[in-house]
N, C-alpha and C positions, 0 to 999 in steps of 0.2 A: 884729226884736225880740229883745232879749237874754234869756238864761235867767232872770236876776234880775228883769227887768221882767215876764215872764210870771208869775212867782211872786207878786210884790208886787201885781200887778193883781188876783189871785185872792183875796188874803187879807183877812180882817177884822182891823183893827188893834186892836180893843177886846175881842175874845173869845178864849177859849182855843184854841190850835192844837195838834193832835196830828199826828204823822207816823207812818204805818205804815212800820216800819223792818225790812226783812228782812236788811239787811247787804249786799245786792247793789249793783251799780253804780248803778242807777236811784234806789233809795231813799237811798243814801249821798249822791248829788248833791243830792237834795231836802232831806235833813236838814241837810247842810252849809250850803246856801243859807238855810234857815230859821234856822239858828243865827246866821249872819251878820246876818240881819234882826233877830233877837232882841237880839244884842249892840249893834246900832245903834239899838235901841229903836223899830224900825218895827213890831214886834209885841210884845205885852205878856206873852205866855206861850208856852212851848214844851215839849212832852213827846214823847219817842220811845216808840212802842208796838211791841213785838215779839211775834209769835204763834209759839209753838213747837208745830207740829203733830205732832211725834214720828213723822214718816213716813220719815225717813232716819237712817242710823247717824250722820250728821253734825249732826243737829238741835241737840244740846247744844253742840257747838263753834260753830255759827252763832250761837246765842243768846249764848254767851260773847264772840264777836267783836263783836256788837252792843253788849253791855254795856261791853266795853272801849273801843270807839269813843266811846260816850257819856261814859264816865268821863273819858277823855283830852281830850274837848272840852267838859267841864262842861255836859252836856245831861242834863236829867232823863229817866230811863229806867224803863220798867216792862215786864215780860214776862208773858205768859200762856201756860199750857200747855193744849192742847185734845186731846181724844181723837177720832180719826177711825178708823172701822172699815175695815180693809183687806179685810174679807170682803164688804162691800157694794159695789154698783156706784157709780160716779161719786165717787171719792175726792176729786177736785178740787172738785166741787160741795159735798160735805160740809165740806171745809176752808174754802171760801169762806163758807158759811153760818155756820160757827163763828166765823170772823173778824168777820163783819158783826154777829153778836150781841154780841160783845165791844165792837166799835166803838160800837154803838148804846148799850150800857150806860154808856159813858164820857161820852157827849155830853150836855151841858146845852143849854139854849136858846141858839141861834146859835153854838155851838162848831163847829169845823171839824176834820175829819180829812182829811189830805192823802195821796193815793196817787200813786205815781210812774209811772203808766202813760204810755206815749209812743206815737208814731205806729205803730210796729210792733205794739204791743199791740192797737191798734184794728183793724188788719188781721187779726191772729190771731183776735180775738174774732168778727169778722164771718165769717171762714172756718169757725170752729167752729160758729157758729150755722147757717150754710148746711148744713153736713154733718148737723146735727141736724134739719134740716127746719123751721127757723124761718119765721115769717110775715114780712110786710113790716116790722112793727115791730122785729123782731130784727136787721134789716139796718142799723140806724142806728149800730151800734157803741157805744162808751162815751160817756157824757155828761161834760162838764167839771165840771158841778155837778149835784148832786141831793140831795134831802133824805134824811136817815137819822135816824129818831127825832126828837129835839128839835133836832138839829143838821144839818150837811150834809157830804157828801163833796165834796172838791175834787180835781180832777186837772189841775194847772197845766201839765203837760208834754205834753199831747195833740198839740200842734202842733210838737213837737220830735222828732227822730229819736234812736235809740240812739247813733248816731255823734256827734251833738251833745253828748250826755251824756258819752260817752267822752272827748271833747276837754276838757270841763269838769273831769272827774275827773283827767285827766293834767295839766292846767294848774295844778290845785290840789294835786297830789301826794297824792291820797286813796287809801286802801287799798281 
């Protein structure tokens, strides 16, 4: 199954589509694919969402990279800044909770937000949960679809590897 087939099978053609866009390899491939589908009128709406956690000295340059990529590809873009306390434990958990609150606030009924998690992310999630002492329910990894507020989260790349995405990025000469 091709990368674009994975994506199109997961999308609603009638509702708003948001892509969580960090500017990394995975989310760049996802946003580029969604933009192709949008230009071909296979989806009716597309907007890139970037969350700036302010956790790195590079956070602002990453946000600028995302904005520039969207501008040059004529993709609607919105960024949000969140505060994560470096003094508290589990910075990753705080950042994830802040992201998901923003995602949930954006979604109307049946809207979809796409996340670019892939096979290696599933493995990493299961390992982290094991180290934290999760129960049996935590061992299932990431779900391809789940509800969030009025809409849903979609992870169309879960059966693809990072190397599959690298090949796609290289074939399409993406930054």
